[in-house]
Each structure stands twice: as structure tokens, then as C-alpha cells.
C-alpha positions as CSV (number, residue, x, y, z in Angstrom):
1,M,96.4,94.7,144.6
2,A,94.6,97.1,142.4
3,L,94.5,96.7,138.7
4,E,96.0,99.8,137.7
5,W,98.9,98.1,136.4
6,M,96.9,96.3,133.7
7,P,97.5,98.9,130.5
8,R,94.5,99.7,128.9
9,E,94.2,101.3,125.3
10,N,91.4,104.0,124.7
11,E,91.5,104.1,121.0
12,K,88.7,102.9,119.2
13,K,89.0,99.9,116.8
14,D,87.8,100.2,113.3
15,H,86.1,97.0,112.5
16,M,84.7,98.0,109.1
17,I,86.1,96.3,106.0
18,H,87.0,99.3,103.5
19,T,87.8,99.4,100.0
20,S,91.5,99.5,100.6
21,V,93.3,96.6,100.8
22,H,94.6,95.5,104.3
23,W,98.3,94.2,103.1
24,G,101.5,94.8,104.2
25,T,104.7,93.7,104.5
26,E,106.0,95.1,107.7
27,A,105.0,93.1,111.1
28,P,102.4,92.9,112.2
29,S,100.7,92.4,108.7
30,V,99.3,89.8,106.2
31,V,101.5,89.6,103.0
32,Y,99.7,88.6,100.1
33,E,101.7,87.0,97.1
34,K,100.9,85.7,93.5
35,R,103.7,83.4,92.8
36,P,103.7,81.6,89.3
37,L,102.5,78.1,89.2
38,Q,105.6,75.7,88.4
39,D,105.6,72.2,86.9
40,P,107.4,69.4,88.7
41,A,110.6,70.4,86.8
42,G,110.3,73.9,88.1
43,K,109.5,75.5,85.0
44,V,107.2,78.5,85.2
45,V,103.6,78.0,84.0
46,P,102.7,81.1,82.1
47,G,99.5,83.1,83.4
48,L,98.8,80.7,86.3
49,F,99.2,81.7,89.9
50,V,99.3,80.2,93.4
51,S,98.3,82.8,96.2
52,W,100.2,82.7,99.3
53,V,98.7,84.4,102.3
54,R,101.1,84.9,105.2
55,L,100.4,85.9,108.5
56,N,103.2,88.2,109.4
57,N,103.9,88.8,113.3
58,P,106.6,86.6,114.2
59,A,107.5,88.6,117.1
60,Q,104.3,87.1,118.6
61,Y,104.0,84.0,117.2
62,N,101.9,85.2,114.3
63,S,98.9,86.0,116.5
64,Y,96.5,88.0,114.5
65,T,95.6,91.4,115.1
66,T,92.5,93.2,114.1
67,E,94.2,94.7,111.0
68,M,95.6,91.1,110.2
69,V,92.1,89.7,110.2
70,K,91.0,92.3,107.8
71,G,94.2,91.2,105.7
72,V,93.0,87.6,105.5
73,I,89.6,88.3,104.5
74,A,91.1,90.4,101.9
75,A,93.4,88.1,100.7
76,F,90.9,85.2,100.2
77,E,88.3,87.0,98.7
78,N,90.7,88.3,96.0
79,A,92.2,85.1,95.5
80,S,88.6,83.4,95.2
81,V,87.6,85.5,92.4
82,D,91.1,85.7,90.6
83,R,91.0,83.7,87.4
84,S,94.6,83.1,87.1
85,V,95.0,81.5,90.9
86,V,95.0,77.6,90.9
87,A,95.3,77.5,94.6
88,V,95.9,79.3,97.9
89,V,98.7,78.6,100.5
90,F,98.0,79.8,103.7
91,T,101.3,79.9,106.2
92,G,103.1,82.0,108.6
93,T,106.3,84.1,108.7
94,G,109.3,82.0,110.4
95,P,110.2,78.6,111.7
96,Y,108.1,78.6,115.2
97,A,104.5,79.3,114.3
98,F,101.8,79.1,111.7
99,C,99.5,81.1,114.2
100,T,98.7,81.1,117.9
101,G,95.4,82.8,117.6
102,G,94.0,86.3,118.5
103,N,96.8,88.7,119.8
104,T,96.5,88.4,123.4
105,K,98.1,92.0,124.0
106,E,95.3,93.4,121.9
107,Y,92.7,91.2,123.7
108,S,93.6,92.2,127.1
109,E,94.6,95.9,126.6
110,Y,91.4,96.7,124.5
111,Y,88.9,94.2,124.2
112,S,88.6,92.9,127.7
113,A,85.7,94.7,129.6
114,R,84.4,95.9,126.1
115,P,82.0,93.0,125.4
116,D,80.3,95.1,122.2
117,E,83.5,96.1,120.9
118,Y,84.5,92.1,121.2
119,G,81.4,91.3,119.3
120,Q,82.2,93.5,116.4
121,Y,85.6,91.8,116.3
122,M,84.1,88.4,116.1
123,E,82.1,89.4,113.3
124,L,85.3,90.1,111.5
125,F,86.8,86.6,112.9
126,N,83.5,84.5,111.5
127,H,84.1,86.5,108.0
128,M,87.6,85.1,108.1
129,V,86.5,81.6,108.5
130,D,83.8,82.0,106.2
131,C,86.1,83.5,103.6
132,I,88.3,80.2,103.7
133,L,85.4,78.3,103.6
134,A,83.9,80.1,100.5
135,C,87.0,80.5,98.7
136,K,86.5,79.3,95.3
137,K,90.2,78.0,95.2
138,P,91.4,74.9,97.2
139,V,93.2,76.0,100.5
140,I,96.2,74.4,101.8
141,S,97.4,75.1,105.3
142,R,101.2,75.2,105.3
143,A,101.6,74.8,109.0
144,N,105.4,75.8,109.1
145,G,105.3,75.8,113.2
146,M,102.8,75.7,116.0
147,R,99.0,75.9,115.2
148,V,97.3,76.9,118.2
149,A,94.0,78.4,119.6
150,G,92.4,80.4,117.0
151,G,95.3,79.5,114.6
152,Q,94.2,75.8,115.1
153,E,90.6,76.7,114.1
154,I,91.4,78.6,110.9
155,G,93.9,75.7,110.1
156,L,91.0,73.4,110.5
157,A,88.9,75.4,108.2
158,C,91.4,74.9,105.3
159,D,91.1,72.0,103.1
160,I,94.4,70.0,103.3
161,T,97.3,70.5,106.0
162,L,100.8,70.1,105.2
163,T,103.0,70.5,108.3
164,S,106.5,70.8,109.9
165,D,107.1,67.9,112.3
166,L,108.0,70.4,114.8
167,A,104.7,71.9,114.7
168,I,102.2,71.4,117.8
169,F,98.6,71.8,117.5
170,G,95.8,72.4,120.0
171,Q,93.5,74.7,121.9
172,A,94.2,77.1,124.7
173,G,90.6,78.7,125.4
174,P,89.5,76.9,128.7
175,K,93.0,77.7,130.2
176,H,93.0,81.3,129.2
177,G,89.5,82.4,129.5
178,S,87.6,81.4,126.4
179,A,86.1,78.4,124.6
180,P,87.5,77.3,121.2
181,D,84.3,78.4,119.5
182,G,86.2,80.0,116.1
183,G,85.7,76.4,114.6
184,S,87.2,73.7,116.8
185,T,83.8,72.7,118.4
186,D,82.1,72.4,115.1
187,F,84.7,70.8,113.1
188,L,86.6,68.4,115.4
189,P,83.5,66.0,116.0
190,W,83.5,65.5,112.2
191,Y,87.2,64.4,112.3
192,L,87.6,62.7,115.5
193,G,85.7,60.4,117.5
194,M,83.5,62.1,119.9
195,E,85.8,61.8,123.3
196,D,88.7,62.5,121.4
197,A,87.3,65.7,120.0
198,M,86.1,66.4,123.7
199,W,89.4,65.9,125.1
200,N,91.3,67.9,122.4
201,C,88.9,70.9,123.0
202,I,88.8,71.1,126.5
203,S,92.1,69.9,128.0
204,C,94.4,72.3,126.3
205,E,96.7,69.5,125.5
206,M,99.2,70.1,122.6
207,W,99.4,67.3,120.1
208,S,102.4,66.6,118.0
209,A,102.4,66.9,114.1
210,Y,102.8,62.9,114.1
211,K,99.7,62.6,116.3
212,M,97.8,64.7,114.2
213,K,98.6,62.5,111.5
214,A,97.6,59.3,113.5
215,K,94.3,60.9,114.1
216,N,93.8,61.8,110.6
217,L,94.0,65.6,111.2
218,V,96.5,66.3,108.4
219,S,98.0,65.0,105.4
220,K,101.5,64.9,105.6
221,V,104.4,65.6,108.2
222,V,107.8,66.5,107.0
223,P,111.0,67.0,108.8
224,V,112.5,70.4,108.6
225,L,115.8,69.9,110.5
226,K,118.9,69.0,107.8
227,I,122.0,68.3,109.6
228,D,125.0,67.5,107.9
229,G,123.1,67.3,104.5
230,K,120.6,64.6,106.2
231,W,117.1,65.0,107.5
232,V,116.4,64.7,111.1
233,R,113.0,63.8,112.6
234,N,111.6,65.8,115.5
235,P,114.0,64.3,118.1
236,T,111.4,65.0,121.0
237,I,108.9,62.7,119.6
238,I,108.4,59.0,119.6
239,T,107.5,58.1,116.1
240,D,107.2,54.6,116.4
241,T,104.0,52.9,117.6
242,Y,103.9,51.3,120.8
243,V,101.5,49.9,123.1
244,E,101.1,51.6,126.9
245,D,98.5,50.6,129.3
246,G,96.7,48.6,126.6
247,E,96.6,51.7,124.3
248,I,98.2,52.0,120.8
249,V,100.4,55.2,121.1
250,Y,102.0,57.1,118.4
251,G,103.6,60.7,118.4
252,E,104.0,61.1,122.3
253,L,106.8,63.1,123.8
254,K,109.5,61.2,124.8
255,K,110.3,61.2,128.5
256,G,113.3,62.1,131.0
257,D,116.8,62.7,129.6
258,A,115.7,61.5,126.1
259,L,113.3,64.4,126.0
260,K,115.5,67.1,127.5
261,E,118.1,66.0,124.9
262,G,115.8,66.2,121.9
263,Q,114.3,69.7,123.0
264,A,117.9,71.0,123.4
265,F,118.7,69.9,119.9
266,V,115.7,71.6,118.5
267,K,116.4,74.8,120.3
268,Q,120.0,74.7,118.8
269,H,118.7,74.2,115.3
270,Q,115.0,75.3,114.9
271,A,116.0,78.9,113.9
272,N,117.6,77.3,110.6
273,A,114.8,75.1,109.8
274,D,114.8,73.9,106.1
275,F,111.4,73.9,104.7
276,E,112.8,72.3,101.3
277,L,110.3,69.0,101.9
278,L,107.3,71.0,103.0
279,D,107.6,73.1,100.0
280,K,108.0,70.3,97.7
281,E,105.0,68.8,99.2
282,V,102.7,71.6,98.7
283,D,103.9,72.1,94.9
284,R,103.1,68.5,94.5
285,I,99.5,68.9,96.0
286,I,99.0,72.3,93.8
287,W,100.3,70.4,90.8
288,T,97.6,67.8,91.2
289,F,95.1,70.5,91.5
290,A,96.1,72.3,88.5
291,N,95.6,68.9,86.3
292,L,92.0,68.6,87.2
293,F,89.1,70.4,85.7
294,P,88.6,73.4,87.8
295,G,84.9,73.4,88.0
296,C,84.7,70.0,89.0
297,L,87.4,70.5,91.4
298,I,85.7,73.1,93.4
299,K,82.3,71.7,93.3
300,S,83.8,68.6,94.9
301,I,85.6,70.7,97.3
302,D,82.4,72.6,98.3
303,S,80.6,69.5,98.6
304,I,83.1,68.2,101.2
305,R,83.2,71.5,103.0
306,A,79.5,71.6,103.4
307,K,79.6,69.1,106.1
308,K,82.1,71.4,108.0
309,K,79.8,74.4,107.2
310,F,76.8,73.1,108.7
311,F,77.6,73.1,112.3
312,W,79.8,76.4,111.8
313,D,76.8,78.3,110.4
314,Y,74.7,76.7,112.8
315,S,76.7,77.8,115.9
316,K,78.6,80.8,114.8
317,N,76.4,83.6,115.6
318,Y,75.4,82.5,119.0
319,N,78.8,81.6,119.6
320,R,79.9,85.3,118.8
321,H,77.6,86.7,121.2
322,W,78.7,84.3,124.0
323,L,82.3,85.2,123.2
324,A,81.5,89.0,123.4
325,A,79.8,88.7,126.7
326,N,82.6,86.6,128.4
327,M,85.0,89.5,127.9
328,G,83.6,91.0,130.9
329,G,84.4,87.9,132.9
330,E,86.8,84.8,132.6
331,A,88.3,86.3,129.6
332,F,89.1,89.4,131.1
333,L,91.1,87.4,133.7
334,G,92.7,85.0,131.4
335,F,93.9,87.2,128.8
336,G,95.0,89.8,131.6
337,A,97.0,86.8,133.2
338,F,98.6,86.1,130.0
339,N,99.4,89.7,129.2
340,T,100.9,90.4,132.4
341,K,103.0,87.1,132.9
342,K,106.4,89.2,133.1
343,I,104.7,91.2,136.0
344,T,103.3,88.0,138.1
345,G,105.7,85.2,136.6
346,K,102.8,83.1,135.6
347,D,100.4,83.2,132.5
348,T,97.4,81.8,134.1
349,I,95.1,82.6,137.2
350,D,94.9,80.6,140.5
351,F,92.1,78.5,139.2
352,I,91.6,76.6,142.6
353,K,91.2,80.2,144.4
354,F,89.0,81.4,141.8
355,R,86.6,78.3,142.3
356,Q,86.8,78.8,146.1
357,N,85.7,82.3,145.7
358,I,82.8,81.3,143.4
359,A,82.0,78.7,145.7
360,D,81.8,81.4,148.4
361,G,79.4,83.6,146.4
362,R,82.3,86.2,146.1
363,A,81.4,89.3,143.9
364,W,83.2,89.2,140.6
365,N,85.0,92.8,141.2
366,D,88.5,94.2,141.1
367,E,89.3,92.9,144.4
368,M,88.5,89.3,143.5
369,F,90.0,89.5,140.4
370,S,93.4,90.9,141.6
371,E,93.2,88.0,144.3
372,V,93.4,85.3,141.6
373,L,95.7,87.0,139.1
374,G,98.2,87.1,141.9
375,P,100.7,89.9,143.1
376,P,103.5,91.2,140.9
377,L,106.9,89.6,141.5
378,K,109.4,90.9,144.0
379,K,112.0,93.2,142.5
């Protein structure tokens, strides 16, 4: 099967940061707001603000386009030097996702098979992470929903994570043609034991918010389902500690009918998620920041960030080159498969057939790629 059915864009992307501000309100965009600082009683504090940076692409689970990356950079650079800003809240639109990483449609239709273009894009991505790590205000990741792939990486770059208990966290790279080299391979060995870091990076296994808390990867988990005036914890997750095969387990999915019932309950109610408790926790942390010496606060934050930055700065440039080169090979296949799942019925390639073709020394050409992507579904 030929690859003509894979759409391709021909318009050149602009990877430069111009003087114009890359913010907007219509999706896909980044929404930048300055909200008045409030005291615990809800009274507005004159002259002081909190910057909210919101990824606004809910139809695609807040995946970031090239222009949205520019918007994040502009937002953090402005918040960093704004004297009136106390802290930054980084979040996403809607109840389903903080961010699921780079926009796979854009990756597949434009960047795949254009390694130099993707290298320029990665310059922007690296700058985005740099801006988060360099922001001269504390940064809170408000995980309103799933934080996956590049979304997990820009979330890990933040200083503190407060999360909905419906959120899931993890990587997707090795399953979809890339590697979590946008920060996870740098940050996770600091946060986790080496084998946990290894498994989290390579397995593409999703972790619940409760498991993230148990692993000390987030600061606070709160429920967002409010039924008949009562808060309901995520019913798909076991929130009690138990022992299985000699291992202490916490935050794993339920099994069997209990899981199906929980999933049905979440599906029914998630669209009406209530973020009252999450926002109260955000406000509590920000008020703590507001009542500290700003210079001493950011010096302390930067000293802790320096340990994260050490390996990020060490690796980001050569990772950028590999990620660019990979756009002509496995990433072409991985993002192509994800982008054409409505055509083939699956979002990944046939990994076993791909490995068999490699073992046979097959050329990486359209014929081999078509073979592992699979035929279109029969109409």
C-alpha cells in the first residue's frame, strides 16, 4: 500500500520569536491572564497578580502546536520580569487534559521526513523548558487532567504540581516513535529510584495521580467529582495501600467489574468536574509564596532548580539533534500511525513485523513503512 493517503503540508513553519505576542483566546492558542492576588478571605490585594498560562487546545487534549510553544515562551518571559506578579500557574483548558505533548497531526503532516525543520522546532521546545526553569517567579503545574508525553515533561519542569485525582501521567515516546528527551530522561532520575525512572520513561505505562503522589512526583492530589454535594475520589483507582506479590502497592487501577463500573462513572461525570478544591490548593500555595521575601524565595527556588537544570542543560542540545534526525525514521512511522488511526483502526505500527523486517535487513522505504503501518480499514 502506498503512502499517498498520508496528508502532507507544504507551507513553511515560522520558528522565529517575533516582537508580537503569541497569545490568543481561540483554540489552538495559549491564553495569558493576570489575575488579582487574593488573601485567604477572598479579598483582592491591590497591585499584585498571579499569571495564569493556559494551554487552549481542548479538542486535541491541549497538545501544543508550534505557535502555542511560542505563546508559552512569551508568557513565561513576561511573567518573569513583571514586578507585580507573585507566581505563575501553568494549566490547560477543560476537565480532560493539562497537555498531551506535541501536536501529533502537525508532527505527522509537516515535521516527519523534515529533520531540519523539526530541529528548528526543537529549538523552540528547548526554549520553552528553559523559560519555565528560568522564570523568576515560582511556577505551579495545575494538572487539571492527563499530563502525558511532552506535557509530562513541561509539567516536570515546573516547581510544584497540584493535580486532579482523575489525571494520569506518563510518557508515550517509545510507543509512538520518539524518546522522552524533552526533560523526562533528565528529571526523573533525580525524582525516582533509577529503575522506577527507567520503567516510567520506556514502558509508556500511565500512572495515576495517587501513584505519582506515592512516588513523590506531585505535591497534592484532590478530588474533582462532586456528586450530590459530596466529593468522590476517582472510583477507578485503589486509594488504599495493599500488598501484592510481596510489594507495597498504592494508586493502581482496580480490576474487573469494579474497574468497568468506575470508568463508566467517570465517563458520566467528568465533563462536569468541579475544580474548587484544586483551585483552593493553588491559592493556598500562592498565598504562602506571597508572604515570603521575594528575593530569598526565588534564590531558594533557583538553587533547587539548578539540580534539574544540570542534566537538562547537559543533554538538551545533542538530544535536539537526535530527535531531529529521528523524524526521518521511527518518528515518521510512529506519528504517522497515530495520525491515521481512523484509517487503519490502530494508533501504533506492527512492532513485531517492523523488528522482523529489520532482522531481515530490509530497506527503510515506502514499501516497508506501508507494510508495518497496515492497510486501511475495509469500508
